[in-house]
Every structure is written in C-alpha cells, then in structure tokens.
C-alpha positions as CSV (number, residue, x, y, z in Angstrom):
1,M,-4.2,23.0,-19.6
2,I,-4.9,21.0,-16.4
3,D,-1.7,20.6,-14.3
4,I,-2.8,17.0,-13.3
5,K,0.5,16.1,-11.6
6,N,0.1,18.8,-9.0
7,L,-3.7,18.8,-8.8
8,T,-5.0,17.4,-5.5
9,I,-8.3,15.7,-5.0
10,E,-9.6,18.5,-2.8
11,K,-8.7,21.2,-5.4
12,A,-10.1,19.1,-8.3
13,G,-13.3,18.6,-6.3
14,E,-13.7,22.3,-5.9
15,M,-13.1,22.9,-9.6
16,L,-15.6,20.2,-10.5
17,Q,-18.3,21.7,-8.2
18,N,-17.6,25.2,-9.6
19,G,-17.8,24.1,-13.2
20,E,-14.2,25.1,-14.0
21,V,-13.4,21.6,-15.3
22,T,-15.4,18.4,-15.9
23,S,-14.6,14.8,-14.9
24,V,-14.3,14.1,-18.7
25,D,-11.5,16.8,-18.8
26,L,-9.7,15.2,-15.8
27,V,-10.0,11.7,-17.2
28,S,-8.9,12.7,-20.7
29,V,-5.7,14.3,-19.3
30,C,-5.0,11.1,-17.3
31,L,-5.6,8.9,-20.4
32,S,-3.4,11.1,-22.5
33,N,-0.5,10.7,-19.9
34,I,-1.1,7.0,-19.9
35,E,-1.0,6.9,-23.7
36,E,2.3,8.9,-23.6
37,K,4.1,7.2,-20.8
38,N,2.7,3.7,-20.0
39,K,4.6,1.8,-22.7
40,D,7.9,2.8,-21.1
41,L,6.9,2.8,-17.5
42,N,4.6,-0.2,-17.5
43,I,2.3,1.1,-14.9
44,F,-1.1,0.0,-16.1
45,L,-1.9,-3.6,-17.0
46,E,-5.3,-2.5,-18.3
47,V,-6.9,0.9,-18.9
48,F,-10.7,0.5,-18.6
49,S,-12.4,1.2,-21.9
50,D,-15.4,2.8,-20.2
51,A,-13.4,5.4,-18.2
52,L,-14.8,8.3,-20.2
53,E,-18.3,6.9,-19.9
54,Q,-17.9,6.7,-16.1
55,A,-16.7,10.3,-16.2
56,K,-19.8,11.5,-18.2
57,K,-22.0,9.8,-15.6
58,A,-20.1,11.6,-12.8
59,D,-20.5,14.9,-14.5
60,E,-24.3,14.3,-14.6
61,I,-24.3,13.6,-10.9
62,I,-22.3,16.8,-10.2
63,K,-24.7,18.9,-12.3
64,T,-27.6,17.7,-10.0
65,G,-25.6,19.0,-6.9
66,K,-25.4,15.5,-5.4
67,G,-21.7,14.9,-5.9
68,G,-19.3,14.1,-3.1
69,P,-15.5,14.6,-2.6
70,L,-14.6,11.7,-4.9
71,T,-17.3,12.2,-7.6
72,G,-15.6,12.4,-10.9
73,I,-12.1,11.8,-9.5
74,P,-10.0,9.3,-11.6
75,I,-8.6,6.6,-9.4
76,A,-6.1,3.8,-10.2
77,I,-6.8,0.3,-8.7
78,K,-4.1,-2.3,-7.7
79,D,-4.5,-5.5,-9.7
80,N,-5.4,-7.7,-6.7
81,I,-8.7,-5.9,-5.9
82,L,-11.8,-7.4,-7.4
83,I,-14.0,-5.3,-9.8
84,S,-17.0,-7.2,-11.0
85,G,-16.8,-8.2,-14.7
86,R,-13.1,-7.2,-15.0
87,K,-9.9,-9.2,-15.0
88,V,-7.9,-9.3,-11.8
89,S,-4.6,-11.2,-12.1
90,A,-2.6,-10.2,-9.0
91,A,0.2,-9.8,-11.7
92,S,0.5,-13.5,-12.0
93,K,0.3,-16.0,-14.9
94,M,-1.7,-18.2,-12.5
95,L,-4.7,-15.8,-12.7
96,E,-4.0,-14.1,-16.0
97,D,-7.5,-14.8,-17.4
98,Y,-9.5,-14.6,-14.2
99,T,-12.5,-12.4,-14.2
100,A,-13.9,-11.1,-10.9
101,S,-17.5,-12.1,-10.2
102,Y,-18.2,-9.4,-7.6
103,D,-17.0,-6.0,-6.4
104,A,-14.6,-5.7,-3.4
105,F,-16.1,-3.7,-0.5
106,V,-13.8,-0.7,-1.3
107,I,-14.8,-0.8,-5.0
108,K,-18.5,-0.7,-3.9
109,K,-17.7,2.3,-1.8
110,L,-15.8,4.1,-4.5
111,K,-18.5,3.5,-7.1
112,E,-21.1,4.8,-4.6
113,A,-19.0,7.9,-4.2
114,G,-19.0,8.4,-8.0
115,A,-15.2,7.9,-8.5
116,V,-14.0,7.0,-11.9
117,L,-12.0,3.7,-11.9
118,I,-9.5,4.3,-14.6
119,G,-7.6,1.0,-14.7
120,R,-5.7,-1.7,-12.9
121,T,-2.1,-1.2,-12.0
122,N,0.9,-3.5,-12.0
123,M,2.2,-4.9,-8.8
124,D,4.6,-7.6,-7.4
125,E,3.1,-11.0,-8.1
126,F,0.5,-11.7,-5.4
127,A,1.8,-8.7,-3.6
128,M,5.1,-10.5,-2.8
129,G,7.9,-8.0,-3.3
130,S,9.3,-4.5,-2.4
131,S,10.0,-3.2,-5.9
132,T,7.3,-4.2,-8.5
133,Q,9.9,-6.3,-10.2
134,T,8.3,-9.8,-9.6
135,S,5.2,-9.1,-11.8
136,A,4.7,-11.7,-14.4
137,F,3.9,-8.9,-16.8
138,G,7.2,-6.9,-16.5
139,V,8.7,-4.4,-14.1
140,T,7.3,-1.0,-13.4
141,K,9.6,2.0,-13.5
142,N,9.7,5.0,-11.1
143,P,8.3,8.1,-13.0
144,I,10.8,10.3,-11.1
145,D,13.8,8.3,-12.3
146,P,12.9,5.5,-14.7
147,S,16.2,3.7,-14.0
148,R,14.9,3.0,-10.5
149,V,12.1,1.0,-8.9
150,P,8.8,2.6,-7.7
151,G,8.7,0.4,-4.6
152,G,6.3,-2.5,-4.0
153,S,4.2,-4.3,-3.9
154,S,1.8,-1.5,-4.8
155,G,4.4,0.2,-7.1
156,G,2.0,0.5,-10.0
157,S,-0.5,2.4,-8.0
158,A,2.1,4.8,-6.6
159,A,3.7,5.3,-10.0
160,A,0.3,6.0,-11.6
161,L,-0.3,8.9,-9.2
162,S,3.2,10.2,-9.4
163,A,3.1,10.2,-13.2
164,G,-0.2,12.1,-13.5
165,M,-2.1,9.1,-14.7
166,A,-4.7,9.4,-11.9
167,L,-5.6,11.7,-9.0
168,S,-5.6,9.0,-6.4
169,A,-4.7,5.3,-6.2
170,I,-5.5,2.3,-4.1
171,G,-3.0,-0.2,-3.0
172,T,-2.7,-3.0,-0.4
173,E,-0.3,-3.3,2.6
174,T,1.0,-6.5,4.1
175,C,4.3,-5.0,5.3
176,G,4.9,-1.5,3.9
177,S,3.5,-2.2,0.5
178,V,1.9,1.3,0.3
179,R,4.3,3.2,2.6
180,E,7.4,2.1,0.7
181,P,6.2,3.0,-2.8
182,A,4.8,6.3,-1.4
183,A,8.4,7.0,0.0
184,F,10.0,6.1,-3.3
185,C,7.6,8.1,-5.4
186,G,7.3,11.2,-3.2
187,L,3.7,10.6,-2.1
188,V,1.7,10.2,1.1
189,G,0.8,6.6,1.9
190,L,-1.6,5.6,4.7
191,K,-1.6,2.1,6.3
192,P,-4.9,2.0,8.2
193,T,-5.5,0.1,11.5
194,Y,-6.1,-3.5,10.7
195,G,-9.9,-3.9,10.3
196,A,-10.6,-0.2,9.6
197,V,-10.9,-1.0,5.9
198,S,-12.5,-4.3,4.8
199,R,-10.4,-6.9,3.1
200,S,-13.4,-8.4,1.4
201,G,-12.7,-8.7,-2.3
202,I,-8.9,-8.6,-2.3
203,I,-6.8,-11.6,-3.4
204,A,-5.5,-12.8,0.0
205,M,-1.8,-12.9,0.7
206,G,-1.4,-12.8,4.5
207,S,-4.9,-12.7,6.0
208,S,-3.9,-11.4,9.4
209,L,-1.7,-8.7,7.9
210,D,-3.4,-7.6,4.6
211,Q,-4.9,-4.1,4.5
212,I,-6.3,-2.0,1.7
213,A,-4.7,1.5,1.8
214,P,-4.8,4.8,-0.1
215,F,-2.2,7.0,-1.7
216,G,-2.4,10.8,-1.9
217,K,-0.4,13.7,-3.1
218,N,-0.9,15.2,0.3
219,V,-2.3,14.2,3.6
220,R,-5.8,15.6,2.9
221,D,-6.1,13.5,-0.2
222,A,-5.3,10.3,1.7
223,E,-7.8,11.4,4.4
224,I,-10.6,11.9,1.8
225,V,-10.1,8.5,0.3
226,F,-9.8,6.8,3.7
227,E,-13.1,8.3,4.9
228,I,-14.8,6.9,1.9
229,I,-13.4,3.4,1.9
230,S,-13.4,2.7,5.7
231,G,-16.2,1.2,7.7
232,K,-17.9,-2.1,8.8
233,D,-18.5,-4.8,6.1
234,E,-20.8,-7.7,6.9
235,M,-18.7,-9.8,4.5
236,D,-15.6,-9.3,6.6
237,S,-15.6,-10.5,10.2
238,T,-12.3,-8.6,10.9
239,S,-13.7,-5.2,9.9
240,V,-14.8,-2.9,12.7
241,N,-18.2,-1.5,13.4
242,S,-17.1,2.1,13.8
243,I,-14.0,4.0,14.1
244,P,-13.7,5.7,17.5
245,E,-13.4,9.5,17.6
246,N,-10.0,9.7,19.4
247,F,-8.8,12.9,17.7
248,S,-7.1,15.6,19.7
249,S,-5.0,18.4,18.3
250,S,-3.2,18.8,21.6
251,K,-1.2,15.5,21.1
252,K,2.4,16.6,21.0
253,T,4.7,13.8,22.3
254,I,6.7,11.9,19.7
255,G,8.7,8.8,20.6
256,I,11.7,7.8,18.5
257,P,13.3,4.3,18.8
258,Y,16.8,5.3,17.9
259,H,18.1,1.8,18.8
260,L,16.4,0.5,15.7
261,F,18.6,2.8,13.5
262,E,21.9,1.3,14.5
263,E,22.8,0.0,11.1
264,G,21.7,-0.2,7.5
265,V,20.2,3.3,7.2
266,D,21.5,5.4,4.3
267,K,23.4,8.5,5.5
268,E,21.3,11.0,3.6
269,V,18.1,9.3,4.9
270,M,19.4,9.6,8.5
271,Q,20.4,13.2,8.0
272,N,17.0,14.1,6.5
273,F,15.3,12.3,9.5
274,K,17.3,14.3,12.0
275,E,16.4,17.5,10.2
276,S,12.7,16.5,10.2
277,V,13.0,15.9,14.0
278,E,14.5,19.4,14.5
279,K,11.6,20.9,12.6
280,L,9.1,19.2,14.8
281,K,11.0,20.2,17.9
282,N,11.0,23.8,16.8
283,N,7.3,23.7,16.3
284,G,6.4,22.6,19.8
285,Y,6.6,18.9,19.7
286,K,8.2,17.0,22.5
287,I,10.7,14.4,21.3
288,V,11.6,11.5,23.6
289,D,13.8,8.4,23.1
290,I,11.9,5.2,23.5
291,N,12.9,1.5,23.7
292,L,11.1,-1.1,21.7
293,P,13.1,-4.3,22.4
294,Y,10.5,-6.6,20.8
295,C,9.8,-4.5,17.7
296,K,13.3,-5.2,16.4
297,Y,12.0,-8.7,15.8
298,S,9.0,-7.5,13.7
299,L,10.6,-8.3,10.4
300,A,11.7,-11.8,11.5
301,V,8.2,-12.5,12.8
302,Y,6.7,-11.2,9.6
303,Y,8.8,-13.5,7.4
304,I,7.4,-16.5,9.4
305,I,3.8,-15.6,9.7
306,M,3.4,-14.1,6.2
307,P,4.7,-17.1,4.2
308,A,2.7,-19.5,6.4
309,E,-0.5,-17.6,5.5
310,V,0.6,-17.3,1.8
311,S,1.1,-21.1,1.7
312,T,-2.5,-21.6,3.0
313,N,-4.1,-18.9,0.9
314,L,-2.5,-19.9,-2.4
315,S,-3.2,-23.6,-1.9
316,R,-6.5,-23.2,-3.7
317,L,-4.7,-22.1,-6.9
318,D,-3.9,-25.6,-8.1
319,G,-5.2,-25.7,-11.7
320,V,-8.3,-27.6,-10.6
321,R,-10.2,-25.3,-8.3
322,Y,-8.8,-22.0,-9.6
323,G,-6.0,-20.8,-11.8
324,L,-4.0,-21.8,-14.8
325,Q,-4.3,-25.5,-15.7
326,K,-1.5,-27.5,-17.2
327,D,-2.3,-31.1,-18.2
328,G,-0.8,-34.1,-16.4
329,G,-1.1,-37.9,-16.3
330,N,-2.9,-37.6,-12.9
331,V,-4.2,-35.1,-10.4
332,S,-0.8,-34.7,-8.7
333,E,0.9,-34.0,-12.0
334,V,-1.8,-31.4,-12.9
335,Y,-1.1,-29.7,-9.5
336,K,2.6,-29.8,-10.0
337,N,2.6,-28.6,-13.6
338,S,0.0,-25.9,-13.1
339,R,1.7,-24.4,-10.0
340,S,5.2,-24.7,-11.6
341,A,4.0,-22.8,-14.7
342,G,1.7,-20.3,-12.9
343,F,3.8,-19.0,-10.0
344,G,6.9,-16.9,-10.3
345,P,10.2,-17.5,-8.3
346,E,9.4,-15.2,-5.4
347,T,5.9,-16.6,-4.9
348,K,7.3,-20.2,-5.0
349,R,10.0,-19.2,-2.5
350,R,7.4,-17.9,0.0
351,I,5.0,-20.9,-0.5
352,M,7.9,-23.3,0.2
353,L,9.0,-21.3,3.3
354,G,5.4,-21.2,4.6
355,T,4.9,-24.9,4.0
356,Y,8.1,-25.6,5.9
357,V,7.3,-23.5,9.0
358,L,3.8,-25.1,9.2
359,S,5.1,-28.6,8.8
360,H,5.1,-31.2,11.6
361,G,8.1,-30.7,13.8
362,Y,8.6,-27.1,12.9
363,Y,5.2,-25.5,13.7
364,D,6.1,-25.0,17.4
365,A,9.7,-24.0,16.7
366,Y,8.8,-21.3,14.2
367,Y,5.2,-20.5,13.6
368,N,3.9,-20.8,17.1
369,K,6.9,-18.9,18.5
370,A,6.4,-16.1,16.0
371,W,2.9,-15.6,17.1
372,K,4.0,-15.4,20.7
373,V,6.5,-12.7,19.8
374,R,3.8,-11.0,17.7
375,H,1.6,-10.7,20.8
376,A,4.6,-9.3,22.7
377,I,5.1,-6.7,20.0
378,E,1.4,-5.8,20.2
379,M,1.6,-5.3,24.0
380,E,4.8,-3.4,23.7
381,L,3.2,-0.9,21.3
382,K,0.1,-0.6,23.5
383,N,2.2,0.2,26.5
384,V,4.5,2.7,24.7
385,F,1.4,4.6,23.4
386,K,0.5,5.3,27.1
387,E,3.7,7.4,27.2
388,V,3.8,8.9,23.7
389,D,1.2,10.0,21.2
390,F,3.2,9.0,18.1
391,I,6.2,6.9,17.1
392,L,8.5,8.4,14.4
393,T,11.0,6.6,12.1
394,P,12.2,6.9,8.6
395,T,9.7,5.2,6.2
396,V,12.5,3.1,4.5
397,P,16.2,2.9,5.2
398,I,17.2,3.8,1.7
399,P,16.0,5.9,-1.3
400,A,14.6,4.2,-4.4
401,F,17.2,1.7,-5.7
402,K,18.1,0.8,-9.3
403,L,16.1,-1.6,-11.4
404,G,17.6,-5.1,-11.1
405,E,19.3,-4.3,-7.9
406,K,18.7,-6.7,-5.0
407,L,16.8,-9.2,-7.1
408,D,19.5,-11.8,-6.5
409,D,19.6,-11.1,-2.8
410,P,16.1,-11.6,-1.3
411,V,17.2,-10.8,2.2
412,A,18.5,-7.4,1.2
413,M,15.2,-6.8,-0.5
414,Y,13.3,-7.9,2.6
415,L,15.3,-5.4,4.8
416,C,13.6,-2.5,3.0
417,D,10.6,-3.3,5.2
418,I,12.4,-3.0,8.5
419,F,10.6,0.1,9.6
420,S,7.3,-0.9,8.1
421,A,6.9,-4.3,9.9
422,P,6.0,-3.1,13.4
423,A,2.8,-1.4,12.3
424,N,1.6,-4.4,10.3
425,I,2.6,-6.9,13.0
426,G,1.0,-4.7,15.7
427,G,-2.1,-3.8,13.7
428,V,-1.6,0.0,14.3
429,P,-2.0,2.8,11.7
430,A,0.9,4.5,10.1
431,I,1.4,7.3,7.6
432,A,4.4,7.9,5.3
433,L,5.1,11.6,4.5
434,P,7.5,13.2,2.0
435,S,10.3,14.9,3.9
436,G,12.7,16.1,1.2
437,V,15.0,14.8,-1.4
438,N,18.6,13.5,-1.4
439,S,21.6,14.7,-3.5
440,L,20.2,12.8,-6.5
441,K,16.8,14.5,-6.1
442,L,15.2,11.2,-5.1
443,P,12.3,11.5,-2.6
444,L,12.9,10.9,1.1
445,S,10.2,10.1,3.7
446,I,9.4,9.8,7.3
447,Q,6.5,7.8,9.0
448,F,4.4,8.3,12.0
449,M,2.7,5.5,13.9
450,A,-0.3,6.0,16.3
451,P,-2.5,3.8,18.5
452,P,-5.2,1.7,16.8
453,F,-7.9,3.8,15.2
454,H,-6.1,7.1,15.7
455,E,-6.0,7.8,12.0
456,K,-7.3,11.3,12.6
457,D,-4.4,12.1,14.8
458,L,-2.1,10.9,12.0
459,F,-3.8,13.2,9.6
460,E,-3.5,16.1,12.0
461,I,0.2,15.7,12.6
462,G,0.8,14.9,8.9
463,K,-0.8,18.2,7.9
464,K,1.2,20.1,10.5
465,F,4.4,18.5,9.1
466,E,3.4,19.6,5.6
467,E,3.0,23.2,6.8
468,I,6.4,23.4,8.6
469,K,8.6,21.8,5.8
C-alpha cells in the first residue's frame, strides 16, 4: 500500500522512474482518499473525471524515458486558476458556471511537465479570507483537526495535500494565503518574489499583490514545483525575464524584528519560535535584532491597497459583461441585483471599502498615502537586507482556530496576516516551515524572508532547518 500522506514528490518521482509504482497507482490512491474524506472535509469542489486518463498518458511518457520531476505527479489546483475547458468559480456564486477559455501560464507549465491535474480545490470567495470559511460552497475543514480551519484563502489546496488527496498543490498569495494554510496544515508554503511566477490566468484580486505559489510536504517539493512554474510569460508584463542566480550556502545572518511581536502572539507560538531560534544559533547562524519601523504598518497598508484593487478588478462582474445575471427593470437594477446575489458578505465588504478609499476626497487621504508607505516599506526591506541575509518571524501569531471563530470579527481575522503582510507589500519571497506542534498537537510554523529573487537561499536555509529540527 502506498503511504501517500508521507510520500514526497522527489521520492514518488524516483519510484515512478524505477517502475516501483505507476502514476495510475498514485492517482488511484488520491482518488480513494478523496472519495473517503471529501464529503466531510469539503476540500475539492470538483474532481476531474479524466484524472486517470492523464495518469495513463504520464505513464507512457515515463516509459519512454522522457519524464521530468513532475511527470505523473497528482496536483491539486486552487479554484481561481484557469484550466481551459473547465469550470473556475473562485468559490463564488458570481462565477459558479463560468468555464475557462484558456490555460493559465502555470497550468501550461504543469501540463508540459506531465503533471496530473486531479481537481479544483475550495477557497475563500475570490481569495478574500484567512480561513476558507467565506466560500459560497461551504467551509473546508482542517484534516489534522476537522473542528478547525485549514487557513485561507488557499485552504482547500493545503488541506488536499495534508489529507493525502494529492502529492502537491497550487495556491495563490495576496497576503499570506499560502503561508498561513501551510502553517495550519503542517506544510511548507512558498511565497515567491512578485513577478517570479506569472499571474496570467488567475482571477485577479489585488493585481499588485497576487502571486501563484506552491505547497509541499517538505522544502524540496516546494522547490521542484517552483522551478517548473516560474519564468517569463509574454502575457504578463510583471513577470521577470530570468531569475538571478544569487544562491550562496555561506549566508548565515538572520535578523529578527522582535518589536513586531509585542502583543497578540500565542504563548506556545512564541515559545516554539524561541526554541527554533536557539536551534539555528546552535547550528552556526548569527542572530541579530533588527528594527523595521515601517513594516509594522504593512497590514494597514494592505487593507487599503488590496480593497482598492479588488473594487477595480471585480467591477467587470456586473451580470452584463461577466458573471451571474439577475433581471431588473433597467441596467442599473441588473447590476445591483446581480452583484447582490452573486457576491458574499466578505467580498461585498472589501468592494465597498475599496470604492470608498478610491472615491473623490479620500483618494489622497488613504490610497495615495498607503502607496507612499508601501514604497517606504520596500526601501526599508532593501536596506535591512544589506545587513542580514534573512528575516525570521513566526508565520502566524496563533495556531489553527476553531470553525466559526472570528467570522463575526473581521479585524481579528485580518490580524492573522500580521507577519505575512511585509513580504507581499515589499514584493520579497518568503517560505513557511513546520517548526513543531503545540500542546493540542496542532502544527506550528516559522517563516524566513529573503531579498527579491533569492528563492534558492530560502530553499537552502529551509532544508538546513529541516535537518536540525
């Protein structure tokens, strides 16, 4: 029997190449787990009917000796990433019946690599949330403790990997939407440098913040997927031409902004963080205290810029150009009725907030000022990375919380992203790593940030941390 929950991409690839298993075997085990668990956990919105056919084709490629590291590997895809000919709803009633007309750049890359796309996973509606509880199609539960959330907005993808329903998963990040679910589900989550992975073919939320990102059971798995999906895309003007080779195994200086931990961090999270720091110290890393006075405003900046971009990006979903249509006596009523029925409460909240900060009289007071602070944060990170190689923080201030908790308190929910925001606002890469469990056996996590395009450095220190745990 294949131990799919503990099987890594790298090990599965070796087994496929050696003929110990087939892609059909791997996909069959994943489908069996989906059949057994999905009704309760609500992870997949759709399992692709041709998954086994994809696996058979992958096995044929492997037999010819032309397979790569992802050939035959079953991968779960977040429901805001376009796959030609398949539904993509962003977990919203507004797009419930929308069918993608083309493949996202990352989907093209995965298909070229011979990966098996096993299905589309649940998420917070339009990626707006930190718990996968705002989906129009029901909440997703954490496989480790089904009474708790898997994190969000990419909670379905994280849960699929954690539950043994796939060997890898793809999510999207706007502010910790891969790193937080990775932390809550005991996984590795990479937030690449903005532009390192093309955004072409994802349903836009915040265009200056969105980033497609991989989950892995370990650092090497995340690295394998990143190497496949990264690269220049002519359809995305923000994607980079090449990723600089800035790797150096001699990088040893880690900066910690302790002043950002002054309040709101769970005691066990903080204790685990301190223990992780000691392990790094004992293995030759230099730990220094750093001051990031502007970074403490990252979350506030995010919740001005992001809703403004949401308001703009979702304006096309009006029941006339795109999306659910509800009849009305005139065009204005069609807009109002369609958007009222199509969008959930959190999406409406962010559209209204974004429209407000972009309105006449408030643009300069809020949006323009937020961009000025954003540039200050970018410069602050650029300068601090002249002194240190990495920045280390907890990934999230708390472990996975109970289903239903925080839904009535949006601000408390938003604060889950307090350590995630600087990387998204600053456009730098970050990686979330499992660092232990608390007294309830819930996963805990730390995150490293690095200068732009230093993903290889993150993979290196991540692997080192895995070895010393």
